[in-house]
N, C-alpha and C positions, 0 to 999 in steps of 0.2 A: 415390475414385480408381478408375480403370478396372480396375486389377489387384488389387482388394481380395480377391476370392475366391481368385485364384492366390496372393496373399500369404499368406492363411490356410493354404493347403495346403502351400506351400513352406516355411513357417517353423514348422510344428507341432512338429518335433523340438526346435528352438531354444527354443520356449516351454516345452516340458516340462522341459528342462534348467534354464531360468531359474526355473521354479516350484519344482523340487526344491531348488535351491540358495538361493532367496530367500524362501520362504514361512515364516511362523511356525506353530508348532503351536497348536491352540486353547488349550492351557494357557499358552503363552507370551503369546499375544495378550491373553488374559483378565487377565493380571497387569500389563499395561501401565498406567502411571500416567495420571491425567487430564492432558490437555495441550491447548492451543489448536492446532487444525488449521484455519487460516483461509485464505480466498481473497478477494483483492481483486476486486471487480467494478466496473470503471470505466464511466462514462456516456458516454464518447467512442466506445464501441462498443455493440453489442447485448448484452443481458444481463438487463435487467428492465424493458424499455420497453413490453412488451405482456403480456397474460395468458399467452400461449403461451411467451414468453421466461421468465417467472417460473416457470412449471411445469417447463420444461426445466432451469433453474438449480437448483431444489430436487432434481430427480431426479439431476442430475449430481453435486451435492454428496453425496447419499446413496451413489451409485455409487462415489465416490472415498473414502468414509469420512471426509469433512470434517465439522466440527462448528460452524464459524463462517463466516458470510458478511459481509464488509465491503463494503457496497454504497454507491456514490456517489449521494447524493441532492441534493447542491448542487454543481454543476459550475462554472458561470459566473454566479453571482448568480441562479440559477433553481432550480426545485424539482421533484423527482421524487416529490413527496408533496402531498397535497391541502390540508393545513392549513398555509398559509404566506402571509406578506405579500409574498413575492417571486413573480415570474411563474412559471406552470406551464411546464415544459420543453416546447419546441416539437416534439420528436421522440418524445413519448409516443404510442403507437399503441393505439387503443381508444376506447371511449365517453368522453364528456367527464367522467363521474364516476369513471372508472377511476383508482384510486390505487395506483401501483406498490408503494410501500412498505407500505401496508396489506395488499395482497394477498400480498406476500412474507412478511410477518409471520405471517399466518394459516396459510399453507402450511408455512413452516419450523417454526413452533412446534407445529404438529399432526403433524409428521413423527416417525416412530419409527426411530431415536432423534431427540430434539429437536435442531434446528439453531438456534443463536443468530444474531441479526442485529444488526450494528453499523452505524449510519448514518454514512456517511463524508461529511464536508463540507469543501470548500475554504474556508479561513478568509479570509485577506487577499487572495488572488487572486480577482478577480471578472471580469476580462476587460473590455476597453474598450468592447465592444458591449453589455454588460449594462445593465439598467435602472438599477441603483444607481450604476454608474460614469457612465453618460451623464447622469444628473441631478445627481449629487453629486461627480463626479470632480474638478471644479475645486477644491473645498474639501477633499475627502476623499482624493483620489488621491495616492499618494506621488510624489515627484520625485527625480531624481538630482541630484548636485551641479552638473551642467551644465545643469539645467533640463529634461532629458528626462522623459517620462512613460511609464507602463506600465499594465498592467491590475491593478496592486496597489493596494489601499487602504492607508492609512498607519497603522501601529500607534501612531504618536505623536499621532494626532488623537483626543481623548476621545470624540467623537460616533461614530466608527467602532466603537469597542469597545462602546458602548451599543447600537448598532444590531445588531451581530453577536451579542452576548449575548442580545438579545431573540429573535432568530431561533432560536438553538440551544436556549435554555431552553424556548421554546414547542414546538419539535420534540420534545424529550424528554418534555414534559408531555402532548403530544397522541397519542403513539404508544408502544406497549409494546416499545420497542427495548431490547436488552440492553446496548448501549453506544453512545457517541458517539465518532467517530474524527476527529481534527483533522488536516487536511493543509494545506500552505502556511501553517503557523503560524510565520511567520518574515518577515524582510525579503528582498527580491530579491537583495541583495548589499551590500557594504560602503559603496558610494557612494550608497545610497538612504536616504530618510527626510527629504528636504529640502522637504516641503510647507511653505508659509508658516505654517500653524497649528502644526505640530510644532516648527518652529524657534523660533517665538515662545514656545511653552510651555517648551521646553528652556532658552532664555535667561532666562526668568522664574524657573525653578526652580534653575538652576545659577549665576545671577549672571554668566553669560558676557556679554561686551560686543560680540562679533562672531560671525558665522556660523562654526561650527567646520569644520575639515577632516575628511574621512572617517576619517582615522587618529587623530583626537583621542581619547585614552583615556576622557575623561569623557563625550564624545558617544557613543562606542561602548557604554559602560556604561549610559548612559541608555536607548539604544535596546534593549539587551538586557533591561533591567529592565522596559520597557514590554511586551514580549512575555511575559515571565515573569508579570507582574502579571495579564495577561489570562487565562492558563491557570489561575493560582491562584484568581482570582475566579470564573471560570466553574465550576471544580470545586466551589467552596464553594456557589455558587448551585444547581447541579444536585443536590447531595447533600441540600439542604434538603427537596426533594420526593421524590427517588428515590435513597435511599442505596445501593441495590443496583446502580444503573447504573454501568457501567464507562466511565471517560473515558480514551481512549488518543490517541496521536499518531503520525503518520508522521514519522520523525526522520532528519535529514540525516547521511550517512556518506560524504562525498566523499573520494576518495583513500585513503591509508593511515590506519589508526586509531592512536591513541596506545598506547604500550607499557604505560602505567599512568595513574593519575589525574593525575599531575603534568604530563602532556602534554596534558591536556584543553584548556587555554586556547589551544593552537596549532592546534586543529582548525578546519575551515571552519565547522562548526556554531556554534561559540562565537564565532569572531573575524570571520567574513565575513557570515553571515546572521543572527547574534545570536539563535541558538536554543540556549539553555543547558539542553539536555535532561537532562544529568547531574544538575543541581540539581533539576529537576522530579521525577526519579525518587527521588532521595534524600529530598526533602521531602514526597513523596506527593502532589504536585499532579496527577500522572497515576496512574491505577490500574495501567496498564502502558504502556510505550512500545514502538513497533515500528520499530527502527532499520532503515533501508532499505539492507541489505547487497547492493546490486545490482552484482555483479561477474561477469565471464565466467570460468568455470572453465577454459576452453581457453587463457586468457591467463595465463602464468606470473606476470606482474606483478600482475594483478587477483586471481589465486588467493591470492597473498600478502597483498593488502589484505584479502580476505575473512577469512583466518585471523587477522590482527591485530585486526580489529574484533571477531571472534568471541571471542577471548581477553579483550579489554577488557570486552565486554558480560557475559561469564560470571563474571569474576573480579574485578570492581571493587565488589562489595558490593550490587548491585541486580539480580542475576540473577532474583530472584523477582518482578521487575516488568518483565520483558522478554519480548516475543514477537518473534523475529527474522524480518525480511522478506528473502526471496530473490527475485532477479530472473530468473524463468524465461524471460522474453522475450529475455534475453541469452545463453541457454544451449541446448545440445542436451538432449533429454529425460533421458538417463541422467546427465548432469552436474547437472541440477537435483535429481534424486533423490539423488545423492551429497551435494550441499550440504545437503539436508534432513537426511540422516543425521548430518552433522557438527554441524548446529545442535542436534539432539536428544540428542547424545551428552554424557556427563558430561565436564566440563573436567578438566584436570590438577589443578586446585584442588579438585575434588570437587563442582562446582556445575552445576546444570541451569537452563535457562531455562524459561519457562512454555509455550513452544511455538513454532510457525512460522507465518508468513503468506506466501502465494505470490502474486507479481504476474506475470500476472494471468489471469483467466478468459478474456479475449479474445486473450491473447498468451502461450501456454504454452511456447514455444520459439522459436528463431531462424526455424524454418519456419512458425510460427504467428503471427508478429508482423509487422504492417504497417510497423514500423520498418525491416524488412529487405526483405520482398517488395514494398514500395512504394518502395524506394530501391536501385537497382542499384549505386550507389557504395558504400553501406554493406554490402550483401550481398556485394560483391566483396572485402571485407576479411575475411570469415569464413574459417576454415582449411579447410573442406571445400567443394570446388568440383567442377563448376560448380553454383552455388547453385540455379539453375532446374531442373537435372536433366532437361533436354530439354523443359520446358514453355515454350511460345512466347508466351503472352499473359498479361495481368494476371488475367483471369477464371480461368485455370488455376491460377495461383499462389494466388488467393483460395480456390479449391476445395481445394487442397492444405492451406492454412492451416486451414481448417475441419476437415478430416480429422485433422490433427495435434492441434488443440485438443480435439477430441472424444476421441481416443485417449488423451490425457494423463489424463483423468479415470479411465480404466481403469488406466493404468499406475501411478497412485498407490496403488491397492488390490490389484492382482494382477499376476502376471507377464505380460508382453506383449512386443511387438517392433514395430519399424517399419523401413521401408526408407530408408536414408540415401543421399544422392547420391554419396558417395564410398566408404563402408564396406560398402554393401549392407545385408543384414539385421542389425539390432542388437537384442539382447535387453535388456529392462529388468526390474529387480527392484523390487518394491513397497516402500513405506515405511509404509503404513497398512493392514495386512491385516485389522484388526478395528476396529469402531467404538470411539470413546473419548469420554468426557465431558469438558466443559471444566472447568478448575479452579474449584471453588466453584459448580458448576452447581446450578440449581434442582431 
């Protein structure tokens, strides 16, 4: 931004105050427990698509004192890694033999301190234009009860699970990844799962004599069990060859969370998309889960949702298997930092989670996310206006977004400040003042 030098001079006093109030002493930082400090890096934006992007990503992670990168290597039935039966992603930049995942692993693992890399894969979502969907979608694609199609493969089709397990196990065997991270490990919604093959299998196994309604309890339980079986079986298969590899999942947390475990069956995760992640954590099918607590701190309602989910995740008996995800893209920088502090704090029941994951590298605030700078209607609903702050074109908003995303990497690890469209200069206090190892690190 054009006023960057002026910004530094004008806000130097503010930064000094923030530093004195927010920094830890070396002794305090050194005593910090091991914790996951993870960052999601999606493949719908730049992040690891070229050698230069990979190098910047690792440098940014070091600057922020992050220790885990969750990088999307399967977006829509494609591959951001060389050893795959699926097509190479078309937006990789570099020579034909450039392998983004391999290069990232080499740089991240050689970093001091070491940075873990978890390969993030979209599971049942493949997109209607993907090769697997265009060739197999007629038999493998899920259907709604009204016959509508989507870009999801159907968990109720056995051949789908065989195909996906082959891809993921081969990925884990071929690369020195520290973890495999499952996303879209669910149905699209309660009315989905009606592919002819899935219905035929359900009727055979349940002795049903007609196509079930979406609300049929037995049909819901069958779909839920299909997803759970995939997670359980994949975990078993992965651990045969690589027992140290961590299997994790991005978990649904729509709306308000349950007050306790008795309310779990009422959640959208359990009853709508058939993702029974509570049982996955309790039974050890995942090494850890990453509940996506994507809520705006500036919204009183969503702030309450965040708190309820946080209490459930910490005090329901599986806190030692949870890394909580925060939606930076929905928040102002200082609010995301405040959410991270709440995540890492000890609960009233005396429990701590394994760490935090931030969504995402390409969208670190409402000013850095194309959800807002690409949508005037959504941007107009934010509390601080005018959103554009005098910027008159999309190129200017994009440039501002890049500046905010870059600044956030610094704001995580040391005191800083930024210029807000309504509040003027805003100071930020860091959450990761010193490097930390991941739990059970090598």
